[in-house]
C-alpha positions in Angstrom: 0.0 0.0 0.0 1.8 3.0 -1.2 -1.0 5.4 -0.4 -2.1 6.1 -4.0 -5.8 6.5 -4.3 -7.7 5.2 -7.3 -11.1 6.6 -8.2 -14.1 4.3 -8.9 -15.0 3.7 -12.5 -18.2 5.7 -12.3 -16.8 8.8 -10.6 -16.6 10.8 -13.8 -20.4 10.4 -14.4 -21.2 11.2 -10.7 -19.0 14.3 -10.9 -20.8 15.3 -14.1 -24.2 14.9 -12.3 -23.0 16.9 -9.3 -21.9 19.8 -11.5 -24.8 19.8 -14.0 -27.8 18.6 -11.9 -29.6 22.0 -12.1 -29.2 22.2 -15.8 -30.5 18.6 -16.2 -33.5 19.4 -14.1 -34.3 22.6 -16.0 -34.0 20.8 -19.4 -36.4 18.0 -18.2 -38.9 20.6 -17.0 -38.7 22.5 -20.3 -39.4 19.3 -22.2 -42.3 18.5 -19.9 -43.9 22.0 -20.3 -43.4 21.8 -24.1 -45.0 18.4 -24.4 -47.9 19.4 -22.2 -48.5 22.4 -24.3 -48.2 20.4 -27.5 -51.0 18.0 -26.3 -53.1 21.0 -25.2 -53.0 22.7 -28.6 -53.0 26.3 -27.0 -52.0 29.4 -28.9 -49.7 32.1 -27.6 -49.7 35.7 -28.8 -46.4 37.5 -28.7 -46.1 41.2 -29.4 -42.9 42.1 -31.1 -42.4 45.8 -31.6 -45.4 46.8 -33.9 -46.4 43.3 -35.0 -48.3 40.5 -33.4 -47.2 36.9 -33.7 -49.5 33.9 -32.9 -47.9 30.6 -32.5 -48.4 27.3 -30.7 -47.4 27.6 -27.0 -45.1 24.6 -27.2 -43.2 26.4 -30.0 -42.8 29.5 -27.8 -41.5 27.3 -25.0 -38.9 25.7 -27.3 -37.8 29.0 -28.7 -37.4 30.6 -25.3 -35.4 27.6 -24.1 -33.1 27.7 -27.2 -32.5 31.4 -26.8 -31.7 31.0 -23.2 -29.3 28.1 -24.0 -27.5 30.2 -26.7 -27.2 33.2 -24.4 -25.8 31.0 -21.7 -23.3 29.4 -24.1 -22.2 32.9 -25.3 -21.6 34.1 -21.8 -19.7 31.0 -20.8 -17.5 31.3 -23.9 -16.8 35.0 -23.1 -16.0 34.2 -19.5 -13.5 31.5 -20.6 -11.9 33.9 -23.1 -11.5 36.5 -20.3 -9.9 33.9 -18.1 -7.4 33.0 -20.8 -6.5 36.6 -21.4 -5.7 37.1 -17.7 -3.1 34.2 -17.7 
């Protein structure tokens, strides 16, 4: 026994879940809301500047989710670039 410590085989997955659990829960909730609104067949009205856009509610949920994901990705990328410049 030299004192070296080996990590269990599943530790990478467990570490991933510990770091990303909130994101996973939010994705699951967004999918549930989109599916429930797909089944309901409701319509959403969105006012954009001087126009009015009517679309299925599930499509609005998916669009908002995708826009949020893109914005989060851009912010994370910019933060990583700033960290690299500081080094």
